[in-house]
C-alpha positions as CSV (number, residue, x, y, z in Angstrom):
1,M,51.0,-7.1,26.6
2,K,47.9,-8.9,27.8
3,L,45.7,-6.3,26.1
4,M,47.6,-6.6,22.8
5,L,47.2,-10.4,22.9
6,R,43.4,-10.0,23.4
7,R,43.2,-7.6,20.4
8,H,45.4,-9.5,18.0
9,W,45.1,-13.1,19.2
10,K,43.3,-14.3,16.0
11,A,46.1,-13.0,13.7
12,L,48.7,-14.5,16.0
13,A,46.9,-17.8,16.1
14,W,46.5,-18.0,12.4
15,L,50.2,-17.1,11.9
16,V,51.2,-20.0,14.1
17,V,48.8,-22.3,12.1
18,I,50.3,-21.2,8.8
19,L,53.8,-21.8,10.2
20,G,52.7,-25.3,11.1
21,F,51.5,-26.0,7.6
22,L,54.8,-24.6,6.2
23,T,56.8,-27.2,8.1
24,L,55.2,-29.8,5.7
25,L,56.2,-28.1,2.4
26,P,58.0,-30.6,0.2
27,I,61.3,-28.9,0.1
28,N,64.6,-30.8,0.4
29,V,66.5,-29.4,3.4
30,G,69.1,-32.2,3.5
31,K,67.6,-34.3,6.3
32,P,64.5,-36.5,6.2
33,N,61.7,-35.8,8.7
34,F,60.2,-38.4,11.0
35,F,58.1,-39.8,8.1
36,G,61.3,-40.3,6.1
37,S,60.3,-37.7,3.5
38,F,62.0,-34.4,2.8
39,T,60.1,-31.3,3.9
40,L,60.9,-27.7,4.9
41,C,61.3,-28.7,8.5
42,S,63.1,-32.0,9.4
43,F,61.3,-32.0,12.7
44,A,57.9,-32.6,11.0
45,P,55.4,-33.8,12.1
46,I,56.5,-33.1,15.7
47,A,57.0,-29.4,14.9
48,T,53.7,-29.3,13.0
49,I,51.8,-30.7,16.0
50,A,53.5,-28.3,18.4
51,M,52.6,-25.3,16.2
52,F,48.9,-26.3,16.2
53,I,48.9,-26.8,20.0
54,I,50.5,-23.4,20.5
55,A,47.7,-21.9,18.3
56,L,45.1,-23.7,20.4
57,T,46.8,-22.6,23.6
58,I,46.5,-18.9,22.5
59,Y,42.8,-19.5,21.9
60,S,42.4,-21.2,25.3
61,F,44.2,-18.4,27.1
62,V,42.1,-15.6,25.5
63,K,38.8,-17.4,25.9
64,K,39.7,-18.5,29.5
65,R,39.2,-22.2,28.8
66,K,41.3,-23.4,31.7
67,L,40.9,-27.1,31.2
68,L,41.8,-26.9,27.5
69,L,44.7,-24.5,28.4
70,Y,46.1,-26.9,31.0
71,G,45.8,-29.8,28.6
72,N,47.6,-27.9,25.8
73,V,50.5,-26.9,28.2
74,A,50.8,-30.6,29.3
75,L,51.0,-31.7,25.6
76,L,53.7,-29.1,24.9
77,L,55.7,-30.3,27.9
78,V,55.4,-33.9,26.6
79,I,56.7,-32.8,23.1
80,V,59.5,-30.8,24.7
81,G,60.4,-33.8,26.8
82,F,60.3,-36.2,23.9
83,T,62.4,-33.8,21.7
84,G,65.0,-33.5,24.5
85,F,65.2,-37.2,24.9
86,W,65.6,-37.7,21.2
87,V,68.3,-35.1,20.9
88,Y,70.3,-36.6,23.8
89,D,69.7,-40.2,22.7
90,A,70.3,-40.2,19.0
91,K,70.6,-36.8,17.3
92,L,73.7,-35.5,19.0
93,P,75.7,-38.8,18.8
94,M,74.8,-39.1,15.1
95,D,75.7,-35.5,14.4
96,S,79.1,-36.1,16.1
97,I,80.1,-39.1,13.9
98,E,83.5,-38.6,12.3
99,M,83.9,-40.0,8.8
100,R,86.9,-40.5,6.4
101,I,87.7,-42.4,3.3
102,T,90.5,-45.0,3.7
103,N,92.3,-47.7,1.8
104,V,91.7,-46.3,-1.8
105,R,92.4,-48.6,-4.8
106,F,92.2,-47.1,-8.3
107,W,92.0,-48.7,-11.8
108,I,91.6,-47.2,-15.2
109,G,91.7,-49.0,-18.6
110,E,89.6,-51.0,-21.1
111,D,87.0,-53.5,-20.0
112,P,86.0,-55.9,-22.8
113,H,82.9,-57.1,-21.0
114,W,81.3,-53.8,-19.9
115,I,78.3,-53.4,-22.3
116,D,77.0,-56.3,-24.4
117,G,80.6,-57.6,-24.7
118,K,81.7,-54.4,-26.3
119,P,85.0,-52.9,-24.9
120,A,84.7,-49.6,-23.0
121,N,87.1,-47.3,-21.3
122,L,86.4,-47.3,-17.6
123,S,87.7,-46.1,-14.3
124,S,87.0,-47.8,-11.0
125,I,87.5,-46.3,-7.6
126,F,87.6,-48.7,-4.7
127,F,87.6,-47.5,-1.2
128,D,86.6,-48.0,2.4
129,V,84.8,-45.6,4.8
130,T,85.8,-45.4,8.5
131,L,83.3,-44.1,11.0
132,Y,84.1,-43.1,14.6
133,N,81.7,-42.3,17.4
134,P,83.4,-39.9,19.8
135,T,80.4,-39.6,22.2
136,S,79.4,-41.7,25.3
137,R,76.1,-42.7,23.6
138,D,75.5,-45.5,21.1
139,V,74.2,-44.5,17.6
140,P,71.3,-46.7,16.3
141,A,72.0,-48.9,13.2
142,F,72.0,-46.6,10.2
143,H,72.6,-46.4,6.4
144,S,73.1,-43.7,3.8
145,E,70.4,-42.3,1.5
146,N,70.3,-39.9,-1.4
147,Y,74.0,-40.2,-2.0
148,A,75.8,-38.4,-4.8
149,L,79.3,-38.5,-6.3
150,R,81.5,-35.5,-7.2
151,I,84.9,-35.6,-8.9
152,N,86.9,-32.4,-8.6
153,D,83.8,-30.7,-7.3
154,R,81.8,-31.6,-10.4
155,L,78.6,-33.5,-9.8
156,I,78.7,-36.8,-11.7
157,S,75.1,-37.8,-12.3
158,Y,73.6,-41.1,-13.4
159,P,74.0,-42.7,-16.0
160,N,77.5,-41.1,-16.2
161,Y,78.6,-43.5,-13.5
162,E,77.5,-46.6,-11.6
163,M,77.8,-46.4,-7.8
164,M,78.3,-50.1,-6.9
165,D,78.0,-51.1,-3.3
166,V,78.5,-47.5,-1.9
167,D,75.8,-47.6,0.8
168,V,77.4,-46.6,4.1
169,E,75.5,-49.1,6.2
170,I,76.0,-50.1,9.8
171,H,73.8,-53.1,10.8
172,E,74.5,-52.9,14.5
173,P,74.6,-49.8,16.8
174,L,77.8,-47.8,16.5
175,R,79.0,-48.1,20.1
176,A,80.3,-45.3,22.2
177,Y,83.9,-44.4,21.5
178,S,84.1,-47.1,18.8
179,T,85.3,-47.3,15.2
180,Q,83.7,-49.3,12.4
181,N,84.8,-49.8,8.8
182,V,82.5,-50.1,5.8
183,T,84.6,-51.9,3.2
184,W,84.9,-52.5,-0.5
185,M,82.9,-49.7,-2.0
186,E,83.2,-49.1,-5.7
187,V,82.4,-46.3,-8.1
188,V,82.7,-47.0,-11.9
189,V,83.0,-44.1,-14.4
190,E,82.7,-44.6,-18.1
191,K,84.7,-42.4,-20.5
192,N,82.0,-42.0,-23.1
193,H,79.6,-40.4,-20.6
194,T,82.1,-38.3,-18.6
195,D,83.3,-34.7,-18.9
196,P,86.6,-34.7,-20.8
197,D,88.3,-32.6,-18.0
198,V,87.1,-35.1,-15.4
199,W,88.3,-38.1,-17.4
200,S,91.6,-36.4,-18.0
201,S,92.1,-36.0,-14.2
202,L,91.2,-39.7,-13.8
203,F,93.6,-40.7,-16.6
204,N,96.4,-38.6,-14.9
205,K,95.6,-40.3,-11.6
206,S,95.3,-37.0,-9.8
207,F,91.8,-36.1,-8.6
208,T,89.5,-35.5,-5.6
209,F,86.4,-37.5,-5.2
210,T,83.6,-36.8,-2.8
211,I,80.7,-39.0,-1.6
212,S,77.8,-37.1,0.0
213,G,74.3,-38.0,1.2
214,V,72.3,-38.4,4.4
215,L,73.0,-40.9,7.2
216,V,69.6,-42.2,8.4
217,A,68.6,-44.3,11.4
218,R,65.1,-45.8,10.9
219,Y,62.7,-47.7,13.1
220,Y,60.8,-50.3,11.0
221,Y,57.3,-51.6,11.5
222,A,57.1,-53.7,8.3
223,P,57.4,-57.4,7.7
224,S,61.0,-58.6,7.6
225,S,60.2,-60.5,4.4
226,L,60.2,-57.2,2.4
227,D,63.4,-55.9,0.9
228,E,65.1,-52.8,2.3
229,Y,63.6,-50.3,-0.1
230,A,60.1,-51.6,0.4
231,R,60.5,-51.6,4.2
232,R,61.4,-47.9,4.2
233,E,57.7,-47.1,3.3
234,Y,56.9,-48.6,6.7
235,S,59.4,-46.8,8.9
236,I,60.0,-43.6,10.8
237,V,63.3,-41.7,10.9
238,W,64.7,-41.6,14.4
239,A,67.9,-39.6,13.6
240,S,69.6,-38.3,10.5
241,R,72.5,-36.1,9.4
242,P,73.9,-35.0,6.0
243,Y,77.5,-36.1,5.3
244,S,80.2,-35.3,2.8
245,V,83.5,-37.1,2.8
246,S,86.4,-36.5,0.3
247,Y,89.6,-38.1,-0.7
248,T,92.4,-36.7,-2.9
249,Y,94.1,-39.4,-5.0
250,R,97.7,-38.9,-6.1
251,E,99.9,-41.5,-7.8
């Protein structure tokens, strides 16, 4: 084994370096990384740094650079310790959050003040979201990002609808074994921009709607004077998880 490592260490080291760069590929995997962007690995840049350290550790071992080798091992232990703390402190509690849609109110009809005072056939879905933390750890304050709406499993894309006040946002930590409600969310769908089958199901008041996205807890280092979206450029993601919550309406 040792002889094989000495013969092929360059190929192995380069393979690990390439894997490190791959973690930064801009591919949406459903969870933002620690920078708040979407890349192939949601652990970036922690995983990226770990890969580079492993490659350097292989070099140090083969070249018998003991001081460098010990330093690399120490850095790897620090990364493993940080990751373990992060998983225990935030990731597992956030992944365990239970969500459901409650208290649904539905309206469909003609709104005379929708666009430039011109009547339009609209449908409004009002609802609350209940969140429960079943773990013994608090979840940091969080909100939803990249959310989407589906009706009867069909993606309803903007401008076919307006998602009004649908951000699942918890301003304080979600305490252990506690429940919080996010109230008065609204989704408005306009007939002229909606699939006829979807509108028919809304008109018959028999449909299933689904809200999905990513719950994100961020640590901000930006001035509080900036608005929420501007502050996200000066933040890191501490924990995140995709979510999808549905409700079937029958009248």
